[in-house]
N, C-alpha and C positions, 0 to 999 in steps of 0.2 A: 209333854215338855220336850225341851231340846235333848239331843243325843250327846252323851259324853264320850269322848274318844280318849283312850289310854295310851295309844301308840301312834306316833305321827312322824314319818320319815320321808318328806317330799324329795330329798336329794337322792334317795334310793330308787333307781330306775324301775326295778321290778315292782316295788311297793306303789310307786307313782302310777304306772300303767295299769296295774291290776285293780287298784282300789282308790288311790289318792286323788287322781285327776277328777274322777266323777264326784267325789265328795267336795273337793275344792271348788269345782265349777258350780255346784249347787249352792254352796255358801256365798260364792261370789255374786250370783244373781239375786239371792235374797238380800245381800248387803246393798246391791245396786238399787233394788226397789225401795228399801228402807231409806237409804241415803237420798235418793231422788225425792222422796216425800218430805224428808227433813229440809231439803233446799226449797221445796214448794212453800213450806211454812216460813222458813227463815226470810225469804224475800217477798212474800205476799204483801207485807206492810208498805213497801215502797210504792206498790200500785194502788194501795188504799190512800196513802197520804196525799198523793198528787191529786186525788179527787175530793179531799175533805173541804177545801175552800169553796169548791163549786156547789157543795150541798149545804153550805151555811156555817161551817166551822171558821171561827175568827183566828187565823194563824198567820204569823209573819213568815217571810222567807227564811229567816234565821231559825225559827221554830220548826219549820218543815224540814230543813236540812238536818236539824238536831234529831228529829223523830226518825228519819231514815238512817241515821248513823248509830242509833242505840242498838238495834238488833245485831249488827256485826260486833259491837263492843261486848255485849252480853254473851254472844256466841263464843267469842275468844275466851272470856272468863269461864264459861261452861266447859271449855276444852281442858281446863286445868283439872277438873274432876273426871271428865269422860276419858282423858288420856290414860288413866290407870285403873279406874273402877271396873272396866270391862274385863281386865285380866283376873280379877278376884271373883266377879259374879259368873263369868263365863261368856265368851264372845257371842255365842248364839242366843243365850238367854238375854244378854244385854241388848241385842238387836230388837227383840220383842218389847222389852221394858221401855227402852228409849223411844220406840215408835209410839207406844201408848201415851207417853208424856206429851205428845204433840196435840192431844185433845185440849190441853189448857190454852195455848195461844189461839187455836182455831175457834174455840168457843168465846174466848176473850175478845177477839176482833169482832166477831159477829154481834156481841153485846154492845160495845161502846160506840160503834159507828151509827147506831140507830137513834142517837140522841145528840143533837148539835150543842147542847149545853154541857156535855161531858167536859169536866175540868182538864186542863192541860196535864197536871200530874197523873191523872188516870190514863191519859193517852200515852204518857211516858211509861207507865207500868205495863200496859199492853204491848207497847213497843219492846220492852224488855222481855216479856214472855215469848215474843216471836224469836228472840235470841236462843231459845231452847233448841231450835232446829239447827243452830250453828255448832253445837257440841259434837254432833254425830261423826264428823269426819275424823276426829281425833281417836275415836274408838273403832269405827268401821274399817278404816284403811289399815290401821295397825294390825287388827285382827286378821284381815284378809291376807296381809303380807306373809303371815306365818303358814298359810295353807299352801303356798306355791314355792317351787324351787327357785333358786337365785336367778336362773336364766329366764324365768317367766314372770318374775315379780314386776318388772317395768310395765309390761302390757296389761297384766292383771290389775295393778293399781291404777293404770291409766283408764282402763274400762270402768272400774269401780268409781273412781273420782269423776271421770268425764261424763258418764251417763247419770251419775248422781248429781253433778253440777247442772246437768240439763234441766233439773227441776226449777232452777231460776227462770230459764226461758219459758218453760211450760206454764209457770205461774204468771209470768208477764203476758203470755198469750191468752191463757184461759180466763183470767180474772176480768179483763175488760169486756169479754163476751158474757161471762156469767152474771155480772152485775146489771146487765141490761135486760135480764129475763126473770120473771117471778118463779124461780125454780123451787124455792123452799117456803113460799108464802111470806107473810109479814108485810108491814107497811113499807112502801117505797119512800125514798127521799127524792126531792126535786133538784135535779142537777141543772145548773144554768151558768153559761159563760157567754157573754155578749148577747146575741140574739138567739142562741141555741138553748132550748129548754126541753127536758124530757125526764121521765122517772127513772130512777136507778135503785137497785137493791144491793147496797154495799155490804150488807150482812152475808151475802152469798160468797164473798171472798174468804170467809171463814168456814161456812157450812159446806162448801164445795169439797173439802178434804176429809170430812168426817168418815164416810164409808170406806175410803181408801186406808185411813189410819187403822180402822178396826180389822179389815181384811188382811193387810200386810203384817200387822202385829201378830195376828193369829198364825199366819203362815210361818213367820220366823220362830214363834214359840213351838210350833209342831215339827218343823222340818230342818231347822238349823242345827249345827254341831258346836259343841264346846270342846276345844282342844285342851290338852293337859294344862292345868292352871299355871300361868306364868308368874303371877304375883308381882307385877310391876308396881313399884311404890314411888311416892314422891322423892325418896332417897335416890332411886334410879334416875329420876329426872334431873336431880341436882348433880348426880355423877356425870351424866351426859353433858350438862351445861358447863362442866369444867374443861371440856374438850373444845378447842377453838373451831374445829370443823362443824360442830353443832351450830355455832353462830354464823359461820359462813353460809351454811345451807339455809338457816333461818332468813338471812338477808335475801338470798336468791329466791326463796319460796315466797317471802313477803312481796317481792317485786312483781311476781306473776299472779299468785293467788290473791294477794291484797288488791292488785289492780282489778282482777275479775270481780271480787266482792264489792269493792268501793265504787267502781264505775257502773256496775249493774244496779246498785242501790241509788246512785246519784244521777244517772243519765236522764230519767224522765224529768226531774226537777231542773237539771242543768240545761237541757235542751229547751224546756219551756221558758226559762229565763232569758236565754240567748236568742231564741227565735219564737217569740210569743204568738205570732200569727200562724204558726204551723202546729197542727195536732201531731205530736210525736208518739202518741200511744201505739199506733200500728207498727212502729219500728222498734219499740223498746225491747221486744223479745229476741231480736235478730242477733245482737252482739253476744249476749249470754249463751245463745244456742251455738253460735260459731265457736265460742270459747270452750264450751263443754265437748263439742264434737272433735275439736282439735287436740284435746288433752290426751286421748289415746295415741295420737300421732307423736306427741312429745315423749310418751313412755316408750313407744317403738323406736324413736330416734335415739333415746337414751340407751336402749339395749344394743343398737346397731352401730351408731357413729360416736356415741359417748354422751353422757348427760351433761358434761361440762361444755362441750361444743354447742349442743342444742340450746342450752340455757344462755350461753353467751350470744348466740345469734338472735334468740327471741328478745333479749333485752335491747339489742341494737335496733331491731325493728320497732319496738315500742318507743324508743327514743326518737326515731325518725318520724313515726306517726304522730307523736306529741307535737313536733314542729308543724306537721300538717294541720293539726287541730288549731294551733295558734294562727296559722294563715287563713283559716276559715272563720275566725271569730269576728263578730261585728265590732266596728270602731266608729269614731266620729266621722260622719259622712259616708260610711261604708256599712251596708246592711249585712255583710258577711255572706258566706255560702253554706247553706244548710246541707246541701248534698256532699260537699267536700267534708264538712264536719261529720256527717253520718258515715261516709266512706272511711275516714281516718279512724273513727271509733271502732269500726268493724275490723280494721287492720290491727288495732291495739288489742281487741278481744281475741283475734286469731293468734297473735304472738303470745299473749298471756296464757292461752290454752296450751300451746306448745311448751311454754316455760313451766306451767303447772306440772305437766307430765314428766318433763325431763329433770326438773330440780327436785321434786319430791322423791323420785326413786334414787337420787344420789345418796340419801342417808343410809339405807341398808347396804348399798354397795361400798360406800366409803369406809364404813366401820367394819365390814367383813374383810375388805382389803387391808385395812389397818391391822386387824387382828391377825391375819395371815402373815403379814410382814413381821409383826412383833413375835409371833410364835416361832417363825423361822430363825429370827435373830437370836432368840433366847433358848432355842431347842425345846420348846414346850409342845404339849400335845395339841395337834392342829384341830381335832374335833372339839376339844374343850374351848380352845381359843375362838373358834367360829361360833360356838354357843354364846360365849360372852359378847362377841361382836354383834351377833344377831339381837341380843337383848339390848345392847347399847344403841344399836341402830334403830330399834323400835322406840326407845326413849327419845332419841334425837328427832325421829319423825314426829313424835307427840309434841315436843317442844317447838319444832318448826311449825306445826299445824296451829298451835296456840298463838305464837307470835305473828304468823302471817295473817290470821283473822283480824288482828288489830288494824291491818291495812284497810279493811272494810269500814272501820270507824274513821280512820285518819282522812281518807279521801273525801267523803261527803262533808266532814267537819271542816276540812281545809277550804272547800268551796264556799261554805257558809261564812267562815271567818274572813276569807279573802274578799268576798263581796261586801261584808260589813265594814271592813277596815279600809279597803282600797277602791271599792265600787267596781271591781273587775275580778274576773277569774284568772287573769294572767299570772299573778304570783304563784298560785297553786300549781298551774301547769309547769311553770319554771322549776318549781321544787321537784316535781315528778320527773322532769327531763334529767336533772342532775342525778337523781336517785338511780335511774335506769343506766346512766353511764357508769356510775360506781359499781352497780351490780354486774355490768358487763365486764369490767376490769377484774372483779373478784372471781367470776367464773373462769376467765382466761387464766389468771395467775395460779389458781389452786387446782383446777380440774380440767384445763384444756391444753396447757403447754406440754410439748413433747417430753420435757424433762421433769415434769411434776410427778412426785411420788404417789399422788392420789388421782392421777389422770384416770377417769372412768366414765 
């Protein structure tokens, strides 16, 4: 089983160099592997749903957008539990347990896609099971943050989240290839669109991950470490929610992380609706990959130029790129520009990745800074103040992670609702544009201005 640690002092240079760094890096990479797999499972459903009508499932556009919006919604709800249970069970042990839970959605997807008479409520249930993978960030990232000293938290969490988030791209790249091959046996489905007809094995989208789930879960259970129990409770979450900075950071993280989740889930359906003559499957993985790889850059920028500045810039870029998407959209007498559409989405994903890294690492830094300022003003013990600040920062990170995941539900649901109500995606993009401007203003006012008390 996992190794329990009784003493952990990452801010002590001697302890860190002799023992701490090696242990911290081991747990970082185990967390990366597990989180990557969780994201594989969380977003595999979007690549399955886009193929369901082609194999005979009778689904409307509204139903398809609903199906891809459910995993982010359930993932956000799962984070309410994941955000504190790891601190009671033990971070390392929870890595292993949470990875084993991924067997449920993997087997569920493999079962339902083989029968085109599967009722829609059952598809919704399996969609919800895929949301299990969405809970992991709330536990893995918080746990990882306690292994590293303050000066290295941004990069460590950027690597953890960035390479973990890369699981979305890997799933969107691997699943279209896996379903074309009889890898695990079973009866194929007949896929047909227009004049193109060929067999597919949609069940492979679930079976593909089974061996990885077992191997990575065992590695976590055997080699991960449990830090001294922190015992974070729902009361700690409520305490953090009383501080306005928790909500400012929630807003900023929702703007970047919610963009990543929502657009990653909705892009295949969105592109197919706007450009029906173009097969978008080969391009679906690119944006999430760019976002995941740019997240460590956001963490690095947060450590070196300031999280507030990096977050402000990323929201500005997303707002401009949203205008670019609008200019690429088809309209009456205009077929639009798919390549401009694709390029602007890649720019959005890049900026969202930077914003992911820079905004998420704001939480521990802001609350440690706040704790130090309060201790100095009141003449309190600085070490105790920093301990309370670290605890509150972890709680704020958890709250931010939960709220931001709802963005993954809001975006695809907004597209489906806009299409149903207005016959156009334009109102949804207009809403996102305004949101990015508001986020840019919040980042500047609270964390970027030269005279801000929380500039960091």
